[in-house]
N, C-alpha and C positions, 0 to 999 in steps of 0.2 A: 595260093599255094604254088610252089615251084612245080615245073613239069620236067620230066625226064623220060627220054625214049628208052624203054626197057622191054624185053621179051619175057612175059610172065610164064611161070610154070603152069602146066595144065594138071590141076589136082582137084579131086572131088571126094566127097563122102569121107569114108574111114581113112583113106590115104592122106587127105588134108589134115584130119585130126591128128594122125600120127606125126606128121611133120611139125605141127604146132607144139605138141606135147613132148616129143622125143628128140627132134633134131634141129630145133630152132637155134640158130647161131647169131648171137648179137655181139658186136665188138664196138668199142668206143675209142676215140683217139684224143689225146690231149697234147697240144704243142707246147712242151716244156722239156727241160733237161732230165727230168726224173720220170719219164714215161714208164708205166708198168709193162712188163714183157707181153701181157695179154693183149695190149693195144696193137700188136704187130701180127696178130694171128686171127683167122676167121675160117669158118666152115659154112658151106652153102646150106640153104634151108632143106634141100633134099638129101644132104649128106654126101653127095657125089664128089664135090670139089672142096679142096682146101687151098688156102693162100696164106703167105707169110711175107714179111719184109725182112730182108737180110741186113747184115751189119753195114752194108754200103748204101742202103736206101733203095735197093732194087726189089721188085715184087716177083715172087715165084708162085707157081700153081702146080697142084698135083691132083690126080684122080684117085678115088677110093672105091673098091668093090664092096659096097655095103651089104650085098646079099651073101657073098661067099667069104667075107672077112679076109679078103686077100690083101697083099702088100700094096702100098701106094705105087702108082704107075704114072707115066707121062709127066714126070717132073720137069717143068720148063720155066724159063724166065719170061715174063711178060715184056714184050718190046716197048720201047718208048715210055716206060714208067720209071723215072728216076727221082731221087730226092723225096721219096715217099715216107710219110710218118706212120700211117696206120691203114688197115684194110678192113673191109666188111663185105657182106653179100646182101643184095636186095633182090628177092625172087631169084631169077637165073642170071643175074648180072653181078660182076665183081665191082667193088667200089674202092677207090684209093684216095686218101687224103694226103696231099703233098705238103711239104714243110712250109711252102709259101701260102697255104690256105686254099689252093685250088683243089677241087674235087673232080676226079677222073672216073671213068667207067670202062670196063672191058667185058667181052662176051666169053665166058669160060669155054664154050664149045668151039670157039674160034678166037683164041687169045690175041691174034693180030689186030682185031677190031678194038681199038682204043680211042676214046673220044673224051672231050672235056664237057662237063656239065655247066649250067649257069649258076651253080652255088659257089660264090666267091668269098674269099677271106674267111673261110670257115675255121673255127678253133677246135671243134669237136664234131664227130659224126657218130651216129648209132643206127644200126639197121638190123631188122629181124623180119623174115618173111617178106611182107609187102610194105614195110615201113622203112623210110629213109629220113632221118632227122639230122639237123646240124645246129650248132650254136655259132652265130657269126661274130665278127669282131666287135659289134655293138651289144653283144650278150643277148641277142634275140634269137628265138627259135625259127628255123626255116624247115618246112615240112614238104616232102614230095608226096603227092596223092590227094585224094578227096574223101577219105574215110572220116568218120566222126572224130576220131582221135587226132587226125591230121588237122582238120579244121579247128579243133579246140585249142591246140597248142601253137599253131602257126602264128607268129608275131608276138608271142609272150616275151616280155622284157625282163631285164635283171635276172637272167637265167645263168646258172653255174654249170648245169649238167642236164643231159637228156638220156633216157634209156628206152629203146624200142622193145616192146614185149610181144611181138606178133600182132595181136589185135588190140593192144592197149599201149599207153605211153606213160612213163614216169618222168617228172620234171623236178629238178632240184633248183630252187631259187637261191639267190645270193644271200637272202636272210636266213637260210638254213631250214626252210620249210619244204615239204614235198607235196607235189600236186599230181593228180592222175586224171586220165580220160580214156574212154574207149569201152570195149565190151567187158562186162563184169561176169563172164562165164565162170562158174564155180567160185564166185567171190574172189576172183583173181586180184582185184585192186581195192575193193571196199566191202564192208559187211552190208547185209541187207539184200534187196532184190537183185536177181541176176538180170540186169538190163543194161542197155547201152548208156554210158555216161557221156553225154554230148557236150557238156561244159566242164572245164577243169574244176576239180574238187580237192580241197586240202585234206591230206591224210592226218587224222587226229592222232596225237601221241608221238609225233615225230618233230623234235625241235633241235636246233643247233646241229643239223646233219651236214656232213661234209663229203659223204660218198654214198652213191646209190648204185645198185645193179639188180638184174633180174635173172632168174634161173628157170628154164622151161623143162628141166629134166630131173626126175620123172614127173614132178608135179609143178604147177605154176606157183612159184614163191618169189617174193621180192625181198631184198635186203637193204638196210640203211645203217650207216655207221656214223655216230656223232663225234663231236670234238673230244669227248672223253674216251673214245675207242670202244664204246658199248655197241653191240651188234643187235639190231632189231630186225624182225622178219614178219611178213604178213602175206596173205594170199589164200589159195584154195585150202591148204592144210589147216589154216587157222580160221576159216570162215570169213576172211577179210580183216580180222582184227589184228592189231599190232601187238606183238609179244617180243620179249627180250631174252636172249640166251644168257644164262647165268654161268659165267666162266671165271676160273680162278687166275687166268692169265690173259693178257692181250693177244688177240689173234688177228692177223692181217689177211685179207682175201688175196689168193693167187689164182683164182679161176671162178667159174660161174657158181660152183658149189663146193669149193675147197678153200681152206684157211690154214695158215701156218702160225702156230703158237710161238711165243717168245723163246721157249725152250727148244724150238726146232721141230716139234712134233706136228705132223700133218693131220688136219681134221677134215671130215667130209660131212656135209649136211645130209641128214637122213630123215625122211618121213616114214616111220616104220611102226609096226605094232609091237609093243613091249610094255614094260612096267613104267608107268608115269611117275617120275620122281616126286612130283608135287602131291599126287593123291595116293600113290602106292597101288593103284588099280591097273589091271591089264587094259591098255587102251592104245589109240594112235598117239604117238609122241613125236616131237620134232627135236632132233639132237644134232649137235656137232660132235661126231664120234671120232676118236683116234682111228686112223686108217687100219691099224692092227686089228681093230674090233669089227671091221667090215669084211665079212667072209669072202666077198667076191673080188677083193683086191689083193695084190701082192705089194706090201708096203716097201719092200727092199728096192723095187724098181723106181718108186716115186721119191726116194729119200732126198735126191738132189734136184727135184723139180722146182722151177721158179714160176711156171705157168701151166695151167691144165684147162683145156677146153673140152667139155663134154658135148659130143654130137648125137649120141644115142646111148642107151644102156650098154655097158661093157665096151664102149669105144671112146677113148680119150686121146686127144692130141696133146703131147707133153713137150714143153720147152725145158731142157736141162740147163744146169748152171754153166756148162761149157758152151752154150749156144746151139747145141745140136737139137734136132727136132725128131720126135718119135711118135709112132702110132701104137697105142696099147689097146688090145682087143680082148682082154680077159686072160685068166691064168693059163688056160689051155693052149694059147697061141703065143709063140715068142714075140716080144716087142719088135716092131719093124722101124728102123731108122729111115727117115725121109732124106735121100741123098742130096748132095750139092748145096745144101742150105746151112749157113752159119748165121745165127741171129745175134743181134746186139743185146747183151744182158748186162745190166748195171746193178 
């Protein structure tokens, strides 16, 4: 496994559990001309810092008062980081993937500390909590760390995509199959016993997949989209079993748990108690609900959103169609624009 000098957060007990379930931020980067807006945005695991790549390839950082829900402060450009493609956070360190495949790191509390890692020629990165993964130019996984999921996926070949999920990892192979490894707490990755999966296991029921991602807020759930644009999900809310959303229109992901339908309507994933459309019984159901039906949201603010990153309940970082960046913290608090940053939106 690769080694990277990082300063880890000091978290324990309930605080650590809250970070995993509520504020885990995972971002991935793809070096091509059609990169999604979300690849240019990340929130640290503790929710204190945000980072984004502007339209010129520079990296900006800001701080968030997560206790008082205050406006973003200390918006500053990270020095010596140019030609950057995507950003992420690993523990308390910022991670930047440059367009030439170089992976850089900086210290959010002292952003002048920028250094180069030994991960070279990376095509994609994904990071969440203590995971940092990349896919190199030979389509092999490189993992930083020595956790079971790191050991399991490091060196995997013919890989198209990786997603870090805190204490587990999703891997999309070039043949369209999905593989998992790591801690299976609350059946986050597989049905059956809640134990550590130390060797990669193929997820049954997922074929011809072309896109994967994971959402840690508010419950651990993973998504996969196949070549026919069908959306599958599995994790804690399903007991680890793969299920499929029945939609009358194609919906494209624009965030960790947001999708936009072909008619422009914004959908949000909900694991909520309601009437199960399959059984008619009052039960826990998994839905992609129109934002107008989610009582905690103001749909008018999100109408022109092209990327939405959830850092904790009622706190969304939103990329607008004009490239502006906003912090939304619930209906009761006016949305706050993060100044000085204009992002590239295609």
